[in-house]
N, CA, C and O atoms as CSV, one atom per row, in Angstrom:
chain,resi,resn,atom,element,x,y,z
A,1,MET,N,N,100.771,181.673,74.049
A,1,MET,CA,C,100.437,180.259,74.159
A,1,MET,C,C,100.798,179.779,75.558
A,1,MET,O,O,101.797,180.208,76.135
A,2,ILE,N,N,99.995,178.905,76.083
A,2,ILE,CA,C,100.242,178.316,77.403
A,2,ILE,C,C,100.797,176.914,77.187
A,2,ILE,O,O,100.185,176.079,76.520
A,3,TYR,N,N,101.968,176.678,77.766
A,3,TYR,CA,C,102.607,175.369,77.652
A,3,TYR,C,C,102.334,174.567,78.907
A,3,TYR,O,O,102.528,175.039,80.027
A,4,LYS,N,N,101.879,173.348,78.695
A,4,LYS,CA,C,101.505,172.507,79.823
A,4,LYS,C,C,102.604,171.530,80.221
A,4,LYS,O,O,102.606,171.021,81.342
A,5,ASP,N,N,103.542,171.265,79.306
A,5,ASP,CA,C,104.607,170.313,79.627
A,5,ASP,C,C,105.802,170.511,78.704
A,5,ASP,O,O,105.749,171.282,77.746
A,6,ASN,N,N,106.873,169.801,79.014
A,6,ASN,CA,C,108.093,169.922,78.227
A,6,ASN,C,C,107.922,169.429,76.802
A,6,ASN,O,O,108.594,169.921,75.896
A,7,ASP,N,N,107.046,168.475,76.589
A,7,ASP,CA,C,106.825,167.977,75.228
A,7,ASP,C,C,106.395,169.110,74.305
A,7,ASP,O,O,106.846,169.188,73.163
A,8,GLN,N,N,105.528,169.985,74.795
A,8,GLN,CA,C,105.086,171.118,73.986
A,8,GLN,C,C,106.248,172.060,73.698
A,8,GLN,O,O,106.373,172.570,72.584
A,9,LEU,N,N,107.100,172.295,74.701
A,9,LEU,CA,C,108.256,173.165,74.504
A,9,LEU,C,C,109.210,172.575,73.469
A,9,LEU,O,O,109.703,173.285,72.593
A,10,VAL,N,N,109.460,171.294,73.574
A,10,VAL,CA,C,110.354,170.624,72.630
A,10,VAL,C,C,109.768,170.690,71.225
A,10,VAL,O,O,110.500,170.904,70.259
A,11,ASN,N,N,108.461,170.508,71.105
A,11,ASN,CA,C,107.817,170.602,69.788
A,11,ASN,C,C,107.981,171.997,69.189
A,11,ASN,O,O,108.216,172.128,67.987
A,12,GLU,N,N,107.861,173.034,70.010
A,12,GLU,CA,C,108.054,174.395,69.517
A,12,GLU,C,C,109.504,174.617,69.106
A,12,GLU,O,O,109.782,175.278,68.106
A,13,LEU,N,N,110.422,174.061,69.884
A,13,LEU,CA,C,111.838,174.158,69.546
A,13,LEU,C,C,112.124,173.461,68.216
A,13,LEU,O,O,112.904,173.955,67.402
A,14,LYS,N,N,111.494,172.323,68.007
A,14,LYS,CA,C,111.677,171.596,66.750
A,14,LYS,C,C,111.124,172.391,65.568
A,14,LYS,O,O,111.663,172.309,64.465
A,15,LYS,N,N,110.050,173.165,65.788
A,15,LYS,CA,C,109.512,174.022,64.727
A,15,LYS,C,C,110.529,175.091,64.343
A,15,LYS,O,O,110.699,175.405,63.165
A,16,VAL,N,N,111.204,175.648,65.349
A,16,VAL,CA,C,112.245,176.639,65.075
A,16,VAL,C,C,113.376,175.985,64.293
A,16,VAL,O,O,113.932,176.583,63.372
A,17,MET,N,N,113.713,174.754,64.665
A,17,MET,CA,C,114.773,174.035,63.958
A,17,MET,C,C,114.394,173.826,62.493
A,17,MET,O,O,115.240,173.954,61.608
A,18,ILE,N,N,113.138,173.508,62.240
A,18,ILE,CA,C,112.676,173.335,60.858
A,18,ILE,C,C,112.750,174.666,60.120
A,18,ILE,O,O,113.225,174.726,58.986
A,19,ASP,N,N,112.276,175.739,60.769
A,19,ASP,CA,C,112.296,177.066,60.142
A,19,ASP,C,C,113.707,177.521,59.803
A,19,ASP,O,O,113.915,178.211,58.805
A,20,THR,N,N,114.676,177.138,60.626
A,20,THR,CA,C,116.055,177.571,60.417
A,20,THR,C,C,116.899,176.506,59.721
A,20,THR,O,O,118.103,176.674,59.526
A,21,ASN,N,N,116.240,175.404,59.350
A,21,ASN,CA,C,116.937,174.295,58.689
A,21,ASN,C,C,118.132,173.808,59.522
A,21,ASN,O,O,119.223,173.577,59.001
A,22,THR,N,N,117.887,173.659,60.835
A,22,THR,CA,C,118.925,173.237,61.770
A,22,THR,C,C,118.609,171.839,62.268
A,22,THR,O,O,117.478,171.549,62.658
A,23,LYS,N,N,119.607,170.980,62.251
A,23,LYS,CA,C,119.447,169.606,62.743
A,23,LYS,C,C,120.150,169.479,64.090
A,23,LYS,O,O,120.992,170.303,64.447
A,24,GLN,N,N,119.789,168.427,64.834
A,24,GLN,CA,C,120.424,168.208,66.135
A,24,GLN,C,C,121.937,168.095,65.993
A,24,GLN,O,O,122.678,168.577,66.849
A,25,VAL,N,N,122.396,167.468,64.926
A,25,VAL,CA,C,123.841,167.330,64.724
A,25,VAL,C,C,124.481,168.702,64.497
A,25,VAL,O,O,125.622,168.922,64.903
A,26,ASP,N,N,123.767,169.619,63.860
A,26,ASP,CA,C,124.281,170.982,63.672
A,26,ASP,C,C,124.455,171.680,65.022
A,26,ASP,O,O,125.468,172.332,65.273
A,27,ILE,N,N,123.451,171.528,65.881
A,27,ILE,CA,C,123.521,172.124,67.218
A,27,ILE,C,C,124.687,171.524,67.994
A,27,ILE,O,O,125.437,172.243,68.656
A,28,ALA,N,N,124.835,170.220,67.911
A,28,ALA,CA,C,125.935,169.548,68.609
A,28,ALA,C,C,127.276,170.087,68.122
A,28,ALA,O,O,128.175,170.336,68.926
A,29,ASN,N,N,127.412,170.265,66.827
A,29,ASN,CA,C,128.661,170.798,66.277
A,29,ASN,C,C,128.919,172.227,66.756
A,29,ASN,O,O,130.049,172.574,67.099
A,30,MET,N,N,127.875,173.052,66.779
A,30,MET,CA,C,128.030,174.434,67.235
A,30,MET,C,C,128.410,174.502,68.713
A,30,MET,O,O,129.176,175.371,69.129
A,31,MET,N,N,127.860,173.566,69.504
A,31,MET,CA,C,128.157,173.536,70.936
A,31,MET,C,C,129.415,172.728,71.245
A,31,MET,O,O,129.868,172.677,72.389
A,32,GLU,N,N,129.970,172.097,70.212
A,32,GLU,CA,C,131.161,171.261,70.358
A,32,GLU,C,C,130.958,170.162,71.402
A,32,GLU,O,O,131.793,169.938,72.278
A,33,VAL,N,N,129.813,169.489,71.270
A,33,VAL,CA,C,129.481,168.351,72.129
A,33,VAL,C,C,129.016,167.203,71.232
A,33,VAL,O,O,128.638,167.428,70.082
A,34,PRO,N,N,129.043,165.973,71.756
A,34,PRO,CA,C,128.523,164.854,70.961
A,34,PRO,C,C,127.017,165.011,70.718
A,34,PRO,O,O,126.312,165.611,71.530
A,35,LYS,N,N,126.533,164.471,69.605
A,35,LYS,CA,C,125.102,164.548,69.278
A,35,LYS,C,C,124.252,163.952,70.402
A,35,LYS,O,O,123.134,164.408,70.644
A,36,GLN,N,N,124.779,162.938,71.087
A,36,GLN,CA,C,124.046,162.299,72.183
A,36,GLN,C,C,123.725,163.301,73.294
A,36,GLN,O,O,122.698,163.181,73.962
A,37,ALA,N,N,124.605,164.287,73.489
A,37,ALA,CA,C,124.357,165.296,74.524
A,37,ALA,C,C,123.128,166.131,74.170
A,37,ALA,O,O,122.345,166.495,75.047
A,38,ILE,N,N,122.965,166.431,72.887
A,38,ILE,CA,C,121.796,167.206,72.449
A,38,ILE,C,C,120.538,166.342,72.539
A,38,ILE,O,O,119.485,166.815,72.967
A,39,THR,N,N,120.648,165.092,72.140
A,39,THR,CA,C,119.514,164.172,72.257
A,39,THR,C,C,119.065,164.079,73.705
A,39,THR,O,O,117.868,164.033,73.988
A,40,LYS,N,N,120.012,164.053,74.610
A,40,LYS,CA,C,119.694,163.968,76.045
A,40,LYS,C,C,118.927,165.210,76.499
A,40,LYS,O,O,117.983,165.106,77.282
A,41,ILE,N,N,119.328,166.376,76.013
A,41,ILE,CA,C,118.618,167.612,76.362
A,41,ILE,C,C,117.177,167.548,75.863
A,41,ILE,O,O,116.250,167.916,76.585
A,42,PHE,N,N,116.988,167.078,74.617
A,42,PHE,CA,C,115.636,166.999,74.047
A,42,PHE,C,C,114.760,165.995,74.785
A,42,PHE,O,O,113.537,166.138,74.800
A,43,ASN,N,N,115.363,164.990,75.392
A,43,ASN,CA,C,114.596,163.952,76.074
A,43,ASN,C,C,114.433,164.205,77.566
A,43,ASN,O,O,113.811,163.400,78.260
A,44,LYS,N,N,114.983,165.314,78.075
A,44,LYS,CA,C,114.892,165.596,79.508
A,44,LYS,C,C,113.439,165.794,79.928
A,44,LYS,O,O,112.627,166.347,79.186
A,45,LYS,N,N,113.141,165.337,81.111
A,45,LYS,CA,C,111.796,165.551,81.648
A,45,LYS,C,C,111.624,167.001,82.081
A,45,LYS,O,O,110.520,167.543,82.024
A,46,ASN,N,N,112.709,167.626,82.510
A,46,ASN,CA,C,112.650,169.012,82.967
A,46,ASN,C,C,113.618,169.867,82.164
A,46,ASN,O,O,114.716,170.187,82.620
A,47,LEU,N,N,113.196,170.226,80.974
A,47,LEU,CA,C,113.989,171.091,80.125
A,47,LEU,C,C,114.064,172.461,80.798
A,47,LEU,O,O,113.032,173.044,81.129
A,48,THR,N,N,115.269,172.976,81.001
A,48,THR,CA,C,115.414,174.230,81.736
A,48,THR,C,C,115.375,175.436,80.803
A,48,THR,O,O,115.549,175.315,79.591
A,49,CYS,N,N,115.143,176.591,81.398
A,49,CYS,CA,C,115.195,177.837,80.624
A,49,CYS,C,C,116.586,178.023,80.044
A,49,CYS,O,O,116.725,178.481,78.909
A,50,ASP,N,N,117.611,177.678,80.800
A,50,ASP,CA,C,118.979,177.797,80.286
A,50,ASP,C,C,119.188,176.920,79.060
A,50,ASP,O,O,119.822,177.341,78.093
A,51,ASP,N,N,118.656,175.695,79.097
A,51,ASP,CA,C,118.748,174.808,77.929
A,51,ASP,C,C,118.095,175.467,76.719
A,51,ASP,O,O,118.679,175.517,75.637
A,52,MET,N,N,116.883,175.971,76.912
A,52,MET,CA,C,116.146,176.595,75.817
A,52,MET,C,C,116.884,177.828,75.297
A,52,MET,O,O,116.991,178.019,74.086
A,53,LYS,N,N,117.394,178.663,76.203
A,53,LYS,CA,C,118.110,179.867,75.789
A,53,LYS,C,C,119.332,179.524,74.951
A,53,LYS,O,O,119.583,180.169,73.933
A,54,LYS,N,N,120.091,178.522,75.363
A,54,LYS,CA,C,121.288,178.118,74.628
A,54,LYS,C,C,120.921,177.633,73.228
A,54,LYS,O,O,121.506,178.066,72.236
A,55,LEU,N,N,119.954,176.736,73.163
A,55,LEU,CA,C,119.571,176.160,71.883
A,55,LEU,C,C,118.990,177.217,70.947
A,55,LEU,O,O,119.337,177.258,69.766
A,56,LEU,N,N,118.119,178.060,71.463
A,56,LEU,CA,C,117.512,179.100,70.628
A,56,LEU,C,C,118.538,180.123,70.173
A,56,LEU,O,O,118.486,180.597,69.038
A,57,SER,N,N,119.460,180.463,71.043
A,57,SER,CA,C,120.497,181.424,70.698
A,57,SER,C,C,121.329,180.948,69.513
A,57,SER,O,O,121.718,181.747,68.662
A,58,LEU,N,N,121.597,179.661,69.460
A,58,LEU,CA,C,122.367,179.110,68.346
A,58,LEU,C,C,121.651,179.284,67.011
A,58,LEU,O,O,122.281,179.304,65.954
A,59,MET,N,N,120.317,179.412,67.073
A,59,MET,CA,C,119.535,179.580,65.851
A,59,MET,C,C,119.085,181.033,65.675
A,59,MET,O,O,118.198,181.336,64.877
A,60,ASN,N,N,119.730,181.928,66.452
A,60,ASN,CA,C,119.466,183.363,66.383
A,60,ASN,C,C,118.041,183.718,66.829
A,60,ASN,O,O,117.403,184.598,66.251
A,61,TYR,N,N,117.565,183.037,67.841
A,61,TYR,CA,C,116.254,183.309,68.454
A,61,TYR,C,C,116.474,183.658,69.920
A,61,TYR,O,O,117.510,183.334,70.500
A,62,GLU,N,N,115.490,184.320,70.509
A,62,GLU,CA,C,115.503,184.629,71.934
A,62,GLU,C,C,114.341,183.936,72.618
A,62,GLU,O,O,113.319,183.646,71.995
A,63,LEU,N,N,114.507,183.675,73.901
A,63,LEU,CA,C,113.433,183.109,74.712
A,63,LEU,C,C,112.769,184.258,75.457
A,63,LEU,O,O,113.433,184.990,76.191
A,64,HIS,N,N,111.458,184.421,75.271
A,64,HIS,CA,C,110.695,185.439,75.994
A,64,HIS,C,C,109.665,184.709,76.858
A,64,HIS,O,O,108.974,183.799,76.400
A,65,ILE,N,N,109.586,185.127,78.098
A,65,ILE,CA,C,108.638,184.528,79.032
A,65,ILE,C,C,107.722,185.623,79.530
A,65,ILE,O,O,108.166,186.730,79.837
A,66,ASP,N,N,106.455,185.310,79.605
A,66,ASP,CA,C,105.472,186.282,80.055
A,66,ASP,C,C,104.602,185.652,81.140
A,66,ASP,O,O,104.185,184.500,81.025
A,67,PHE,N,N,104.339,186.414,82.179
A,67,PHE,CA,C,103.462,185.947,83.244
A,67,PHE,C,C,102.126,186.651,83.100
A,67,PHE,O,O,102.066,187.878,83.022
A,68,VAL,N,N,101.052,185.869,83.066
A,68,VAL,CA,C,99.714,186.421,82.867
A,68,VAL,C,C,98.808,185.903,83.973
A,68,VAL,O,O,98.739,184.700,84.222
A,69,LYS,N,N,98.123,186.813,84.626
A,69,LYS,CA,C,97.206,186.430,85.694
A,69,LYS,C,C,96.020,185.677,85.111
A,69,LYS,O,O,95.473,186.043,84.070
A,70,LYS,N,N,95.635,184.607,85.817
A,70,LYS,CA,C,94.472,183.830,85.382
A,70,LYS,C,C,93.219,184.659,85.510
A,70,LYS,O,O,93.089,185.501,86.398
A,71,ILE,N,N,92.308,184.403,84.609
A,71,ILE,CA,C,91.024,185.149,84.630
A,71,ILE,C,C,89.991,184.317,85.339
A,71,ILE,O,O,88.843,184.741,85.474
């Protein structure tokens, strides 16, 4: 899948959260940070790979990135 913006990435992350029955408050508890810190990550304009890796790792997922030449 080709992602055009952070909104799409966040939506995919939310799908993983639904699949794993994980809520933002659960992530905050696992990271030992206030829930507002997680909300801030979800609302960032530039969600980083490190952010995604941390969040996915907590739900036992990995981030895989693939580079594909345009046709």
